[in-house]
VEXDREN-2710 file (C-alpha; in Angstrom, 1 decimal):
% VEXDREN-2710
k/r/px/py/pz
1/MET/22.4/-47.5/167.6
2/VAL/25.0/-49.9/165.9
3/SER/26.9/-50.2/169.2
4/LEU/23.8/-51.0/171.1
5/GLY/22.9/-53.7/168.6
6/TRP/26.4/-55.2/168.9
7/VAL/26.1/-55.3/172.6
8/ARG/22.8/-57.1/172.4
9/LEU/24.2/-59.5/169.9
10/ARG/27.2/-60.4/172.1
11/GLY/24.9/-60.8/175.1
12/SER/22.6/-63.1/173.2
13/LEU/25.5/-65.2/171.9
14/LEU/27.0/-65.5/175.4
15/LEU/23.6/-66.8/176.8
16/GLN/23.5/-69.3/174.0
17/CYS/27.1/-70.5/174.9
18/VAL/26.1/-71.0/178.5
19/GLY/23.0/-72.9/177.4
20/ALA/25.2/-75.1/175.1
21/LEU/27.5/-75.9/178.0
22/ALA/24.6/-76.8/180.2
23/ALA/23.1/-78.9/177.4
24/GLY/26.4/-80.7/177.0
25/VAL/26.6/-81.6/180.7
26/VAL/23.0/-82.9/180.6
27/ALA/23.7/-84.9/177.4
28/PHE/26.9/-86.4/178.9
29/VAL/25.0/-87.5/182.0
30/LEU/22.2/-89.1/180.0
31/ALA/24.5/-90.7/177.5
32/ALA/26.6/-92.1/180.3
33/VAL/23.6/-93.6/182.0
34/VAL/22.3/-95.1/178.7
35/CYS/25.7/-96.6/177.9
36/THR/26.2/-98.0/181.5
37/GLU/22.7/-99.6/181.4
38/ALA/23.1/-101.0/177.9
39/ARG/26.6/-102.4/178.5
40/GLY/26.4/-106.2/178.3
41/HIS/22.8/-106.2/177.4
42/VAL/22.6/-104.4/174.0
43/HIS/25.1/-104.8/171.1
44/VAL/27.6/-102.0/171.0
45/VAL/26.8/-101.2/167.3
46/ILE/23.1/-100.8/168.1
47/VAL/23.9/-98.4/171.0
48/GLY/26.2/-96.4/168.7
49/VAL/23.6/-96.2/166.0
50/VAL/20.9/-95.0/168.4
51/LEU/23.2/-92.3/169.9
52/LEU/24.2/-91.2/166.4
53/ILE/20.5/-90.8/165.4
54/VAL/19.9/-88.8/168.5
55/VAL/22.8/-86.5/167.7
56/PHE/21.6/-86.0/164.1
57/GLY/18.2/-85.1/165.4
58/ILE/19.6/-82.5/167.8
59/VAL/21.7/-81.0/164.9
60/ARG/18.5/-80.6/162.9
61/LEU/16.6/-79.0/165.8
62/THR/19.2/-76.8/167.5
63/GLY/22.0/-75.9/165.1
64/ILE/25.7/-76.4/165.4
65/LEU/26.2/-74.4/168.6
66/TYR/24.3/-76.9/170.6
67/ALA/24.8/-80.0/168.4
68/LEU/28.7/-79.8/168.5
69/PRO/29.1/-80.1/172.3
70/ILE/26.3/-82.6/172.6
71/GLY/27.8/-84.7/169.9
72/VAL/31.3/-84.6/171.5
73/VAL/30.1/-85.6/175.0
74/VAL/27.9/-88.4/173.6
75/ILE/31.0/-89.8/171.8
76/LEU/33.0/-89.4/175.0
77/ALA/30.3/-91.2/177.0
78/PHE/30.1/-94.0/174.4
79/ASP/33.9/-94.3/174.4
80/TRP/34.3/-94.2/178.2
81/TYR/31.4/-96.3/179.3
82/ILE/30.7/-98.9/176.7
83/LEU/34.0/-99.5/174.8
84/PRO/36.9/-101.2/176.6
85/PRO/38.9/-100.1/178.4
86/LEU/36.3/-98.4/180.6
87/ARG/37.0/-95.2/182.5
88/ALA/36.0/-94.0/186.0
89/LEU/34.7/-90.5/186.5
90/ASP/37.8/-89.1/188.3
91/ALA/39.3/-85.6/188.4
92/ALA/41.3/-86.2/185.2
93/THR/38.3/-87.4/183.3
94/VAL/36.2/-84.5/184.5
95/LEU/38.9/-82.0/183.5
96/LEU/39.1/-83.7/180.0
97/LEU/35.3/-83.5/179.7
98/VAL/35.3/-79.8/180.6
99/LEU/38.1/-79.1/178.1
100/PHE/36.2/-80.9/175.3
101/LEU/33.0/-79.1/176.2
102/VAL/34.5/-75.7/176.3
103/MET/36.4/-76.2/173.0
104/SER/33.3/-77.6/171.2
105/VAL/31.2/-74.7/172.5
106/ILE/33.8/-72.1/171.3
107/ILE/34.1/-73.8/167.9
108/GLY/30.3/-73.9/167.7
109/ALA/30.0/-70.2/168.6
110/VAL/32.6/-69.2/166.1
111/THR/30.9/-71.3/163.4
112/THR/27.5/-69.9/164.3
113/GLU/28.7/-66.3/164.2
114/ALA/30.5/-66.8/160.9
115/GLY/27.3/-68.3/159.4
116/ARG/25.3/-65.4/160.7
117/ARG/27.7/-62.9/159.3
118/SER/27.7/-64.7/156.0
119/VAL/23.9/-64.6/155.8
120/GLU/23.9/-60.9/156.7
121/ALA/26.6/-60.2/154.1
122/GLU/24.6/-62.0/151.4
123/LYS/21.5/-60.1/152.4
124/ALA/23.4/-56.8/152.4
125/ARG/24.7/-57.5/148.9
126/GLY/21.2/-58.3/147.8
127/ASP/19.9/-55.1/149.4
128/MET/22.7/-53.1/147.9
129/ALA/22.0/-54.5/144.4
130/ASP/18.3/-53.7/144.9
131/THR/19.1/-50.2/146.1
132/GLN/21.3/-49.5/143.1
133/ALA/18.7/-50.7/140.7
134/SER/16.1/-48.4/142.4
135/LEU/18.5/-45.5/142.3
136/ARG/19.3/-46.1/138.6
137/ARG/15.6/-46.1/137.7
138/LEU/15.1/-42.8/139.6
139/ALA/18.3/-41.3/138.2
140/LEU/17.1/-41.9/134.7
141/LEU/13.9/-39.9/135.5
142/VAL/16.0/-37.0/136.9
143/ALA/18.4/-37.1/134.0
144/ALA/15.5/-37.0/131.5
145/GLY/14.2/-33.8/133.1
146/GLU/10.9/-35.3/134.2
147/PRO/8.6/-32.9/136.1
148/PRO/9.3/-32.9/139.9
149/ALA/5.8/-34.4/140.6
150/VAL/6.7/-37.5/138.5
151/VAL/10.1/-37.9/140.3
152/PHE/8.5/-37.4/143.7
153/SER/5.9/-40.1/143.1
154/ALA/8.5/-42.5/141.8
155/VAL/10.8/-41.9/144.7
156/THR/8.1/-42.6/147.3
157/GLU/7.0/-45.7/145.4
158/GLU/10.6/-47.0/145.3
159/VAL/11.3/-46.2/149.0
160/LEU/8.2/-48.1/150.0
161/ARG/9.0/-51.1/147.9
162/HIS/12.7/-51.1/148.9
163/PHE/12.3/-50.7/152.6
164/GLY/9.2/-52.7/153.1
165/GLY/7.3/-50.2/155.3
166/ASP/3.6/-49.5/155.2
167/THR/3.7/-45.9/153.9
168/ALA/6.1/-43.5/152.3
169/ARG/5.6/-39.7/152.2
170/MET/7.3/-36.7/150.8
171/ILE/6.7/-33.3/152.4
172/ARG/7.8/-29.9/151.2
173/PHE/8.5/-27.1/153.6
174/GLU/7.2/-23.7/152.5
175/ARG/8.9/-20.4/153.0
176/ASP/6.2/-19.3/155.5
177/GLY/6.9/-22.2/157.8
178/THR/4.1/-24.5/156.7
179/ALA/4.4/-27.9/155.1
180/THR/2.8/-29.5/152.0
181/LEU/2.3/-33.1/151.1
182/VAL/3.8/-33.6/147.6
183/ALA/3.8/-37.4/147.3
184/SER/2.4/-40.4/149.2
185/GLU/2.4/-44.2/148.7
186/GLY/1.2/-47.0/150.9
187/THR/-1.8/-48.6/152.6
188/THR/-2.0/-46.3/155.6
189/GLY/-2.9/-42.6/155.9
190/PRO/-2.4/-39.8/155.7
191/HIS/-5.7/-38.0/155.9
192/VAL/-4.2/-35.2/153.7
193/ARG/-4.4/-35.0/149.9
194/ILE/-1.3/-34.4/147.8
195/GLY/-0.9/-30.7/147.4
196/GLU/-2.7/-29.9/150.6
197/PRO/-1.1/-28.4/153.8
198/TRP/0.3/-30.9/156.3
199/GLN/-1.9/-30.0/159.3
200/GLY/-3.3/-31.6/162.3
201/TYR/-0.2/-33.5/163.4
202/PRO/1.7/-33.1/166.7
203/PRO/4.5/-30.6/167.0
204/THR/6.7/-33.3/168.5
205/GLY/6.6/-35.4/165.3
206/LEU/9.2/-35.9/162.6
207/THR/8.2/-32.8/160.6
208/GLU/9.0/-30.4/163.5
209/THR/12.2/-32.3/164.4
210/ILE/13.6/-32.1/160.9
211/LEU/12.5/-28.4/160.5
212/ARG/14.3/-27.6/163.7
213/THR/17.5/-29.7/163.4
214/GLY/17.9/-30.4/159.7
215/GLN/18.9/-33.9/160.6
216/ALA/17.4/-37.4/160.5
217/ALA/14.6/-38.2/162.9
218/ARG/13.0/-41.4/164.2
219/VAL/9.9/-42.3/166.2
220/ASP/9.9/-45.9/167.5
221/ASP/6.5/-45.8/169.0
222/TYR/3.9/-43.1/168.4
223/ALA/1.9/-44.4/171.5
224/VAL/4.5/-42.9/173.8
225/ILE/5.0/-39.4/172.3
226/PRO/2.6/-36.5/173.1
227/GLY/-0.1/-36.1/170.4
228/GLY/0.8/-39.2/168.6
229/GLU/-2.9/-40.3/168.3
230/PRO/-3.3/-39.1/164.7
231/TYR/-0.6/-41.4/163.5
232/LEU/-2.0/-44.3/165.5
233/ARG/-5.4/-43.7/164.0
234/GLU/-3.8/-44.1/160.6
235/GLY/-2.4/-47.4/161.6
236/LEU/1.2/-46.2/162.1
237/ARG/3.4/-47.3/165.0
238/ALA/6.8/-46.0/164.0
239/ALA/8.5/-43.9/161.4
240/VAL/11.9/-42.6/160.2
241/ALA/12.6/-39.5/158.1
242/MET/15.5/-37.9/156.3
243/PRO/15.7/-34.2/155.3
244/VAL/16.1/-33.1/151.7
245/HIS/18.6/-30.3/151.5
246/VAL/18.5/-27.9/148.5
247/ASP/20.8/-24.9/148.1
248/GLY/21.8/-25.0/151.8
249/ARG/18.3/-25.1/153.3
250/VAL/15.9/-27.9/154.3
251/TRP/13.6/-28.1/151.3
252/GLY/11.5/-31.0/152.7
253/MET/11.7/-34.6/153.9
254/ILE/11.1/-38.2/153.0
255/ALA/9.3/-40.2/155.7
256/LEU/8.9/-44.0/155.9
257/GLY/6.2/-45.4/158.3
258/SER/5.5/-48.8/159.8
259/GLY/2.3/-50.1/161.3
260/HIS/4.0/-53.1/163.0
261/GLY/6.9/-51.7/165.0
262/PRO/10.2/-49.8/164.8
263/LEU/11.9/-49.7/161.5
264/PRO/15.4/-51.3/161.1
265/ALA/18.4/-49.5/162.5
266/GLY/20.3/-47.7/159.7
267/ALA/17.2/-47.1/157.6
268/GLU/17.8/-43.3/157.9
269/ASP/21.3/-43.7/156.3
270/ARG/20.0/-45.8/153.5
271/LEU/17.4/-43.2/152.7
272/THR/20.2/-40.7/152.1
273/ASP/20.7/-41.8/148.5
274/PHE/17.0/-41.3/147.8
275/THR/16.9/-37.8/149.3
276/ASN/20.0/-36.8/147.3
277/LEU/18.1/-37.7/144.1
278/VAL/15.1/-35.7/145.2
279/ALA/17.4/-32.7/145.9
280/MET/18.9/-33.1/142.4
281/ALA/15.5/-33.2/140.8
282/VAL/14.4/-30.1/142.8
283/ALA/17.6/-28.2/141.9
284/ASN/17.2/-29.1/138.2
285/ALA/13.6/-28.0/138.2
286/GLN/14.5/-24.8/139.9
287/SER/17.3/-24.2/137.4
288/ARG/15.0/-24.9/134.5
289/ALA/12.4/-22.6/136.0
290/GLU/14.9/-19.8/136.4
291/VAL/16.1/-20.3/132.8
292/MET/12.6/-20.2/131.6
293/THR/11.8/-17.1/133.6
294/SER/14.9/-15.4/132.3
295/ARG/14.1/-16.3/128.7
296/ALA/10.5/-15.2/129.1
297/ARG/11.8/-11.8/130.5
298/LEU/14.1/-11.5/127.5
299/VAL/11.2/-12.2/125.1
300/THR/9.0/-9.7/126.9
301/ALA/11.7/-7.1/126.9
302/SER/12.2/-7.6/123.2
303/ASP/8.5/-7.3/122.5
304/ASP/8.3/-4.1/124.6
305/ALA/11.2/-2.6/122.6
306/ARG/9.5/-3.6/119.3
307/ARG/6.2/-2.0/120.5
308/ARG/8.0/1.2/121.4
309/ILE/9.7/1.4/118.1
310/GLU/6.4/0.7/116.3
311/ARG/4.7/3.4/118.3
312/ASN/7.4/5.9/117.7
313/LEU/7.4/5.2/114.0
314/HIS/3.6/5.5/113.9
315/ASP/3.3/8.6/116.0
316/GLY/6.5/10.2/114.8
317/ALA/8.1/9.7/111.4
318/GLN/5.0/8.1/109.8
319/GLN/2.7/10.9/110.8
320/ARG/5.1/13.5/109.7
321/LEU/5.5/11.8/106.3
322/VAL/1.7/11.6/106.0
323/SER/1.4/15.4/106.7
324/LEU/4.3/16.1/104.3
325/ALA/2.5/14.0/101.5
326/LEU/-0.7/15.8/102.1
327/GLY/1.1/19.2/102.0
328/LEU/2.7/18.3/98.7
329/ARG/-0.6/17.2/97.2
330/SER/-2.2/20.5/98.3
331/ALA/0.7/22.4/96.9
332/ALA/0.5/20.6/93.6
333/THR/-3.2/21.3/93.3
334/GLY/-2.8/25.0/93.9
335/PHE/0.4/25.4/91.9
336/THR/0.0/27.9/89.0
337/GLY/3.5/27.6/87.6
338/PRO/4.8/25.4/84.8
339/ASP/3.2/22.0/84.4
340/ASP/6.4/20.1/84.5
341/ILE/7.2/21.4/88.0
342/ARG/3.7/20.6/89.1
343/ALA/4.0/17.1/87.7
344/GLU/7.3/16.7/89.5
345/ILE/5.7/17.7/92.8
346/GLU/2.9/15.2/92.3
347/GLN/5.4/12.5/91.5
348/ILE/7.3/13.3/94.7
349/ALA/4.0/13.1/96.7
350/THR/3.1/9.7/95.1
351/GLU/6.6/8.3/95.9
352/LEU/6.2/9.7/99.4
353/VAL/2.9/7.8/99.8
354/GLU/4.7/4.6/98.7
355/VAL/7.4/5.2/101.3
356/ILE/4.7/5.6/103.9
357/ASP/3.2/2.3/102.9
358/GLU/6.6/0.6/103.1
359/LEU/7.2/2.2/106.4
360/ARG/3.8/1.0/107.6
361/GLU/4.8/-2.6/106.5
362/ILE/8.1/-2.3/108.4
363/SER/6.3/-1.0/111.4
364/ARG/3.8/-3.9/111.2
365/GLY/6.6/-6.4/111.0
366/ILE/8.3/-4.9/114.0
367/HIS/5.1/-5.1/116.0
368/PRO/1.5/-5.2/114.7
369/ALA/-0.5/-2.4/116.2
370/ILE/-3.7/-4.3/115.7
371/LEU/-2.5/-7.0/118.0
372/SER/-2.1/-4.5/120.9
373/GLU/-5.3/-2.7/120.1
374/SER/-7.7/-5.5/119.3
375/GLY/-6.2/-8.9/120.2
376/LEU/-5.2/-12.1/118.5
377/ARG/-8.3/-13.0/116.5
378/PRO/-8.6/-9.6/114.7
379/ALA/-4.8/-9.7/114.1
380/LEU/-5.0/-13.2/112.5
381/ARG/-7.9/-12.0/110.3
382/ALA/-5.8/-9.1/109.1
383/LEU/-2.9/-11.4/108.3
384/ALA/-5.3/-13.6/106.3
385/ARG/-6.6/-10.7/104.3
386/ARG/-3.1/-9.5/103.4
387/SER/-1.8/-12.9/102.5
388/VAL/-1.1/-13.6/98.8
389/VAL/-2.1/-17.2/99.4
390/GLU/-5.7/-18.0/100.1
391/VAL/-6.2/-18.6/103.9
392/GLU/-9.0/-20.6/105.6
393/LEU/-9.0/-19.2/109.2
394/GLU/-10.7/-20.9/112.1
395/ALA/-10.1/-18.9/115.3
396/ARG/-11.9/-20.1/118.4
397/ILE/-10.6/-17.5/120.8
398/GLU/-12.8/-15.5/123.2
399/GLY/-11.4/-12.3/124.7
400/ARG/-7.7/-11.4/125.2
401/LEU/-4.9/-13.8/125.9
402/PRO/-1.6/-12.9/127.7
403/GLU/0.3/-10.4/125.5
404/ALA/3.4/-12.7/125.1
405/VAL/1.1/-15.5/123.9
406/GLU/-0.7/-13.4/121.4
407/VAL/2.6/-12.0/120.0
408/ALA/4.1/-15.5/119.7
409/ALA/1.0/-16.9/118.0
410/TYR/0.9/-14.0/115.6
411/TYR/4.5/-14.4/114.5
412/VAL/4.0/-18.2/114.0
413/VAL/1.1/-17.6/111.6
414/SER/3.0/-14.7/109.9
415/GLU/6.1/-16.7/109.3
416/MET/4.2/-19.8/108.1
417/LEU/2.2/-17.7/105.6
418/ALA/5.3/-16.0/104.3
419/ASN/7.0/-19.4/103.8
420/ALA/3.9/-20.8/102.1
421/ALA/4.0/-17.9/99.6
422/LYS/7.8/-17.8/99.0
423/HIS/8.9/-21.4/99.1
424/ALA/6.0/-23.9/99.4
425/GLN/4.2/-23.1/96.1
426/ALA/1.0/-23.5/98.2
427/THR/-2.5/-22.6/96.9
428/ILE/-4.2/-22.6/100.2
429/VAL/-3.2/-22.4/103.9
430/GLN/-5.5/-23.6/106.7
431/VAL/-5.0/-21.8/110.1
432/ARG/-6.7/-23.2/113.2
433/ALA/-6.4/-21.5/116.6
434/GLU/-8.3/-22.6/119.7
435/VAL/-8.0/-22.4/123.5
436/SER/-8.5/-25.6/125.5
437/ASP/-7.4/-26.8/129.0
438/GLY/-5.3/-23.7/129.6
439/GLN/-3.4/-24.0/126.3
440/LEU/-3.5/-22.2/123.0
441/LEU/-3.3/-24.7/120.2
442/LEU/-2.3/-23.3/116.9
443/VAL/-2.1/-25.4/113.7
444/VAL/-1.0/-24.0/110.3
445/ARG/-1.2/-26.4/107.3
446/ASP/-0.5/-25.7/103.6
447/ASP/-0.8/-27.8/100.5
448/GLY/2.6/-27.0/99.1
449/VAL/5.6/-29.0/98.1
450/GLY/6.8/-29.8/101.7
451/GLY/10.4/-30.6/102.5
452/ALA/10.8/-27.7/104.9
453/ASP/13.7/-28.2/107.4
454/PRO/13.3/-26.2/110.6
455/ALA/17.0/-26.5/111.3
456/LEU/17.9/-24.6/108.1
457/GLY/15.5/-21.8/108.6
458/SER/16.4/-19.0/111.0
459/GLY/12.8/-17.9/111.1
460/LEU/11.6/-21.3/112.3
461/VAL/14.4/-21.6/114.8
462/GLY/13.6/-18.2/116.2
463/LEU/9.9/-19.2/116.6
464/LYS/10.9/-22.4/118.4
465/ASP/13.2/-20.4/120.8
466/ARG/10.4/-17.9/121.4
467/LEU/7.8/-20.6/122.2
468/ASP/10.3/-22.6/124.4
469/ALA/11.0/-19.4/126.4
470/LEU/7.2/-19.2/127.1
471/GLY/7.0/-22.9/128.2
472/GLY/5.4/-23.9/124.9
473/SER/6.2/-26.3/122.1
474/PHE/6.7/-25.9/118.3
475/ALA/6.9/-28.8/115.8
476/VAL/7.0/-28.8/112.0
477/ASP/6.0/-31.8/109.9
478/SER/6.9/-31.4/106.2
479/PRO/7.2/-34.6/104.2
480/ARG/8.2/-33.9/100.6
481/GLY/5.3/-33.6/98.3
482/ALA/2.7/-33.6/101.1
483/GLY/2.7/-30.0/102.4
484/THR/3.8/-28.5/105.7
485/THR/2.1/-28.5/109.0
486/ALA/3.3/-26.4/112.0
487/THR/1.8/-27.1/115.4
488/CYS/2.4/-25.1/118.5
489/GLU/1.0/-25.1/122.0
490/LEU/1.3/-22.3/124.4
491/PRO/0.2/-22.2/128.1
492/ILE/-2.0/-19.3/128.8
493/GLY/-2.2/-19.6/132.6
494/SER/-5.3/-19.2/134.6
END
């Protein structure tokens, strides 16, 4: 493409040089006639001024490639045919004229080409600065870990603004061979909404080409490709596209469309920097998703282990201890021996009941059985009843939530109630739990002394890690003397 453009440029410049030579010859003939006719009738200064004005006019109209040879031959004609000594148009004069013409055309061509390259270089520097500014803006979004949808929209917007097309689109290729539109900007098409499958377009278009080759693709005129009518109906005439490679496969593509004609040569290469940023954003999002999934698996595995331990304690050791305590009570009741021995048996039975209660509390701390059996709302009510600090509970929860969400919410309330009792000197704790827009919102507020620092409390840090692993958030606001408020949000899915 670059070589073809250079050939066209050289051919155009050569034609201009031929035209400049012809214009020089015509200008010499006209100037010679004017000077010959004016000689002896018009003052030489007036003739010179008129010719100079004509040359300046030509410079303004044609540029230096034409103006230089015309100016040179006009000066020669003025010198040869109006200023003494006069010259005849002999072979030597013609040779000198040709030499002056050729030299002036060459100088004009070199000057014109240098000016053109200077303008192109200045434009290229401006384009590069604009590109770098766009890339910096997008890189900040990627570095900040913005959601992929935000990055995709920003990239298509910057591509459209930077390249000056009529539409910019980003398409994701699915594992099953289909394609999905993930971002679109511009004044034309497509007749597909973001998030919908990319359907109804010809198999010979950019999408198929990039899927098949994994390389840049270009269509200079949709009118000449089979099945190009859908694009023409959208107002598109041409388009270029670059693939987005992630982890060694073609993840998708960025396409830039024009409704007025072919896009500039090299647009594909300039799109590369933008596709690299998209690939980085996708890779980062995938890495974050993998980390989140891994952390969620660890939390789930930990909760499963806690549940098994709680169940084993309840069904095993706890039940055996209860049976043993009942047996001791029965033995003490029917014992006919010395009173001191019977009293000792009863004391052992009493202490055994206390051990059972302690074991029950330990079991509840490992994993609350009521949570598995009845759900979050009854479990929160049980927490409120057992709390040594008065609790105002408002639980707007219908039915069951995902188990991991219920466990996390339970531990948040349990930890905050324990902190309110041990450290905050609180007299009342308000607990509000509600489900809205696919999120569980949990707010725990006390009227204690405040000043809690989550960074110094291993329990609060553990809660934040647990909620982060589930894609949620956890924040603590605890100004001194104004109580403590813990707010958490957890996605509950569909």
